ROKEDO-244266 format. One line per field, with one value per residue (C-alpha): residue in one letter; x, y, z; chain; residue number from 1. Coordinates in Angstrom, 1 decimal, m for minus. Layout:
code <- (A:...)
px <- (X:...)
py <- (Y:...)
pz <- (Z:...)
unit <- (A:...)
pos <- (NUM:...)
***
This chain:
code <- (M:T:A:V:R:P:K:K:A:L:G:Q:H:F:L:T:D:Q:S:V:A:R:A:I:V:D:S:L:Q:G:G:G:K:V:L:E:V:G:P:G:M:G:V:L:T:Q:Y:L:L:E:N:K:D:I:D:L:K:V:I:E:I:D:T:E:S:V:Q:Y:L:L:E:H:Y:P:A:L:G:P:G:L:L:E:A:D:F:L:K:M:P:L:E:K:V:F:D:G:N:F:S:V:I:G:N:F:P:Y:N:I:S:S:Q:I:F:F:K:I:L:D:Y:K:E:S:V:P:Q:V:V:C:M:I:Q:K:E:V:A:E:R:L:A:A:P:P:G:S:K:T:Y:G:I:L:S:V:L:L:Q:A:W:Y:D:I:E:Y:L:F:T:V:S:S:G:A:F:F:P:P:P:K:V:T:S:A:V:I:R:L:K:R:N:G:R:T:S:L:G:C:D:E:V:L:F:K:K:I:V:K:A:T:F:N:Q:R:R:K:T:I:R:N:S:L:K:S:A:G:I:E:C:K:E:T:P:L:L:A:L:R:P:E:R:L:S:V:E:D:F:V:E:L:T:L:S:V:L:D:N:G)
px <- (m8.9:m12.5:m11.5:m8.3:m8.7:m7.9:m5.2:m5.3:m1.2:m1.5:m4.4:m6.7:m10.2:m11.2:m13.2:m16.3:m18.8:m18.5:m19.5:m16.8:m14.3:m15.0:m15.7:m11.9:m10.5:m12.5:m10.8:m7.2:m7.0:m5.3:m3.6:0.0:2.1:0.0:1.2:m1.3:m0.3:m1.9:m4.2:m5.6:m8.4:m8.1:m11.2:m9.5:m7.2:m10.2:m11.4:m7.6:m7.0:m10.1:m8.8:m5.8:m4.5:m2.9:0.0:m0.5:1.6:0.9:2.6:1.4:3.3:0.5:1.5:m2.1:m3.4:m0.9:m2.0:m5.5:m4.3:m2.3:m5.5:m8.2:m6.4:m3.3:m3.2:m0.9:1.6:4.8:3.2:2.5:5.3:5.0:7.1:7.0:6.1:7.6:11.1:10.9:12.8:10.1:12.7:13.0:9.0:8.6:11.2:9.9:6.7:3.8:0.9:0.1:m3.3:m4.7:m6.9:m3.9:m3.7:m4.6:m1.6:1.2:m0.7:1.8:4.6:3.4:3.2:6.6:7.9:5.7:7.3:10.8:9.6:7.7:9.5:8.4:4.7:2.2:m0.8:m1.9:m5.4:m6.1:m8.7:m7.5:m9.2:m11.3:m9.5:m6.3:m7.8:m9.4:m5.9:m3.8:m6.3:m6.9:m6.0:m3.5:m5.5:m7.3:m6.7:m6.2:m3.5:0.1:3.0:2.2:m0.3:2.6:5.1:2.6:1.1:4.3:4.2:1.1:m2.7:m4.9:m8.5:m10.9:m13.4:m15.7:m16.6:m16.7:m18.9:m17.3:m20.3:m18.7:m15.6:m14.8:m14.6:m15.8:m13.2:m14.0:m13.5:m14.7:m13.0:m12.0:m10.9:m8.6:m6.0:m3.1:m1.9:1.9:1.6:3.9:6.6:10.4:12.2:11.5:13.8:15.3:17.1:14.8:16.2:16.1:12.4:11.8:13.2:11.4:8.4:8.5:10.0:7.5:4.3:5.8:5.2:2.1:1.2:4.2:5.2:7.3:10.1:9.9:9.9:12.4:14.8:13.8:14.9:18.2:17.0:17.8:16.4:16.5:13.7:10.4:6.8:6.6:8.1:4.9:2.7:2.0:2.5:m1.0:m1.2:1.8:1.3:4.2:5.7:5.7:7.5:10.0:10.6:11.2:13.6:15.5:15.6:17.5:21.1:24.2:24.8:21.7)
py <- (m10.1:m9.1:m6.1:m4.2:m0.2:1.4:3.8:7.3:7.5:4.0:5.1:2.3:1.8:m1.6:m2.9:m4.5:m5.5:m9.3:m9.1:m6.3:m8.6:m11.7:m9.4:m8.1:m11.8:m13.1:m10.8:m12.3:m14.4:m18.0:m19.0:m19.7:m17.3:m14.1:m11.3:m9.3:m6.3:m5.0:m7.4:m5.7:m7.8:m10.7:m9.7:m10.7:m13.5:m15.6:m15.9:m16.1:m19.1:m20.9:m21.1:m24.0:m23.5:m20.0:m20.3:m17.1:m14.9:m11.5:m8.3:m6.5:m3.4:m3.0:m5.2:m5.1:m6.2:m8.9:m10.6:m10.6:m12.6:m15.0:m15.7:m15.9:m17.1:m19.9:m21.3:m18.3:m19.9:m18.7:m17.3:m14.2:m11.5:m8.6:m6.1:m2.7:m3.4:m0.4:m1.5:m5.2:m6.6:m8.9:m11.3:m12.6:m13.2:m15.5:m17.1:m16.6:m14.7:m13.9:m12.0:m8.8:m8.2:m5.5:m2.8:m0.5:2.6:5.6:7.6:5.4:3.8:5.6:4.3:0.5:1.1:2.7:m0.5:m2.8:m1.1:m2.3:m5.9:m5.8:m8.8:m10.8:m9.4:m10.5:m9.1:m7.1:m6.3:m3.9:m1.4:2.5:6.1:6.3:9.4:7.6:4.4:6.5:8.3:5.1:3.9:7.0:7.0:9.9:13.1:12.8:15.5:13.0:11.3:11.8:10.3:6.9:6.6:6.4:4.6:1.7:1.6:1.2:m2.4:m3.1:m3.3:m1.5:m2.3:m0.5:m3.2:m1.5:1.1:1.0:3.5:4.9:2.9:m0.6:0.5:0.8:4.0:5.5:7.1:10.6:9.7:6.6:3.8:1.6:m1.8:m1.9:m5.1:m4.7:m7.5:m7.4:m6.7:m8.0:m5.6:m7.0:m3.8:0.3:m0.1:3.2:4.3:3.4:5.9:8.5:7.5:8.0:11.6:13.0:11.6:13.2:16.5:16.8:16.2:18.2:21.0:19.9:23.3:23.8:22.4:19.4:21.8:24.1:21.7:19.7:22.8:24.0:20.6:20.6:18.1:18.7:17.0:16.5:18.6:16.7:17.6:15.8:19.2:21.3:19.3:19.0:15.5:14.6:14.1:11.9:7.7:5.3:5.0:8.9:9.1:6.3:8.2:11.7:9.9:8.3:11.9:13.4:14.6:13.0:16.3:16.9)
pz <- (28.2:26.6:24.4:23.4:24.0:20.7:20.7:18.7:18.7:16.6:14.6:15.9:14.6:15.0:12.6:13.9:10.6:10.4:6.9:5.8:7.4:5.4:2.3:2.6:3.1:0.5:m1.9:m1.5:m4.3:m4.1:m0.9:m0.4:2.3:3.9:6.0:8.0:9.1:12.0:13.2:16.2:17.6:14.6:13.0:9.7:11.3:11.8:8.9:7.2:9.8:8.4:5.1:5.2:2.1:3.8:5.8:7.8:9.7:11.2:12.5:15.4:17.5:19.9:23.0:24.5:20.8:20.6:24.2:23.1:19.9:22.0:23.9:21.2:18.4:19.9:16.2:15.3:17.5:16.2:13.2:15.8:15.5:17.8:15.6:13.5:10.2:8.9:10.7:10.1:7.6:5.4:4.1:7.7:7.9:4.9:1.9:m1.5:m2.8:m0.3:0.1:2.3:3.8:6.2:7.4:7.5:10.1:7.9:9.3:8.3:4.9:2.6:4.3:4.4:0.4:0.1:2.3:m0.2:m3.3:m1.9:m1.5:m5.0:m6.4:m3.4:m2.9:m5.9:m4.4:m1.6:m0.4:2.1:4.0:3.7:3.4:0.6:m0.6:m0.7:m2.6:m5.1:m5.3:m5.9:m8.5:m10.2:m13.9:m15.7:m15.9:m12.8:m10.1:m7.6:m9.6:m7.7:m6.9:m4.9:m8.6:m10.2:m8.2:m7.6:m10.9:m12.4:m10.8:m9.8:m11.1:m8.8:m8.2:m6.1:m4.7:m2.3:0.0:3.9:6.0:9.1:10.9:10.7:12.9:16.6:17.3:13.7:11.9:10.6:7.2:4.6:4.0:0.9:0.2:m2.8:m4.4:m5.9:m8.3:m9.6:m13.1:m16.1:m15.8:m14.8:m15.4:m16.2:m18.8:m16.9:m13.9:m11.3:m8.3:m11.4:m12.2:m8.8:m8.1:m11.2:m10.2:m6.7:m7.9:m10.8:m8.4:m5.6:m7.7:m9.6:m10.5:m12.5:m16.1:m16.3:m17.4:m14.7:m11.9:m12.9:m13.4:m10.0:m9.1:m11.2:m13.8:m17.1:m20.1:m23.9:m25.5:m25.5:m25.9:m22.2:m20.7:m21.6:m19.5:m15.6:m14.0:m13.7:m17.4:m17.7:m17.8:m16.0:m19.7:m20.0:m16.7:m18.1:m21.5:m19.0:m17.2:m20.0:m21.8:m18.9:m20.2:m18.3:m16.8:m15.3)
unit <- (A:A:A:A:A:A:A:A:A:A:A:A:A:A:A:A:A:A:A:A:A:A:A:A:A:A:A:A:A:A:A:A:A:A:A:A:A:A:A:A:A:A:A:A:A:A:A:A:A:A:A:A:A:A:A:A:A:A:A:A:A:A:A:A:A:A:A:A:A:A:A:A:A:A:A:A:A:A:A:A:A:A:A:A:A:A:A:A:A:A:A:A:A:A:A:A:A:A:A:A:A:A:A:A:A:A:A:A:A:A:A:A:A:A:A:A:A:A:A:A:A:A:A:A:A:A:A:A:A:A:A:A:A:A:A:A:A:A:A:A:A:A:A:A:A:A:A:A:A:A:A:A:A:A:A:A:A:A:A:A:A:A:A:A:A:A:A:A:A:A:A:A:A:A:A:A:A:A:A:A:A:A:A:A:A:A:A:A:A:A:A:A:A:A:A:A:A:A:A:A:A:A:A:A:A:A:A:A:A:A:A:A:A:A:A:A:A:A:A:A:A:A:A:A:A:A:A:A:A:A:A:A:A:A:A:A:A:A:A:A:A:A:A:A:A:A:A:A:A:A:A:A:A:A)
pos <- (1:2:3:4:5:6:7:8:9:10:11:12:13:14:15:16:17:18:19:20:21:22:23:24:25:26:27:28:29:30:31:32:33:34:35:36:37:38:39:40:41:42:43:44:45:46:47:48:49:50:51:52:53:54:55:56:57:58:59:60:61:62:63:64:65:66:67:68:69:70:71:72:73:74:75:76:77:78:79:80:81:82:83:84:85:86:87:88:89:90:91:92:93:94:95:96:97:98:99:100:101:102:103:104:105:106:107:108:109:110:111:112:113:114:115:116:117:118:119:120:121:122:123:124:125:126:127:128:129:130:131:132:133:134:135:136:137:138:139:140:141:142:143:144:145:146:147:148:149:150:151:152:153:154:155:156:157:158:159:160:161:162:163:164:165:166:167:168:169:170:171:172:173:174:175:176:177:178:179:180:181:182:183:184:185:186:187:188:189:190:191:192:193:194:195:196:197:198:199:200:201:202:203:204:205:206:207:208:209:210:211:212:213:214:215:216:217:218:219:220:221:222:223:224:225:226:227:228:229:230:231:232:233:234:235:236:237:238:239:240:241:242:243:244:245:246:247:248:249:250:251:252:253:254)
***
């Protein structure tokens, strides 16, 4: 098999620039257990396999890519899993902690991050390439126009670094957007100190009506809070700590 045919339905844009591929892998700090999501034709895999400190497993949904990887990277062996990352119980892939790396398909990158949040106690580090606009949004501080739901939910548990930008010419076929590489590292937070389900509900409710004040968007969602100056603000002004305070102010009958 000479190459894998990119499939639009899977959002496949294969990275072909080797210097970028190596830079992505070099951005992963430390060794240990590493899970690569969507290896495609193995542009990252080849460099990950070179690092003997890494215990690598890869998840690939595309059968054609799996066949290519089997032929070209036999060292993967049983570490090559043909599965849907979004549906795979990750505790069956690795025991204990593991890092995640990958060139995430743009059309499901948000879903991948929500999945990673479900496993935040097991995933201390993520290095990934995503659409530049999404990368900027995730790393955005409070007060930024791009700050949003995933910004808050991820920043609650991870420190996010925007590492570098990747032009469309580094791919085949070239995407219509610019890409970027970011690194997420688990912060020291072990608990939000509030109801996590309610915290997430409030973040989503306020940003889904981000032009309204917190007071009005929560009222629309049927959530009632004790009086606080935060209610007069719009959601992009609130830090993670502010959202925790807001969650703690919710009335029992709310």
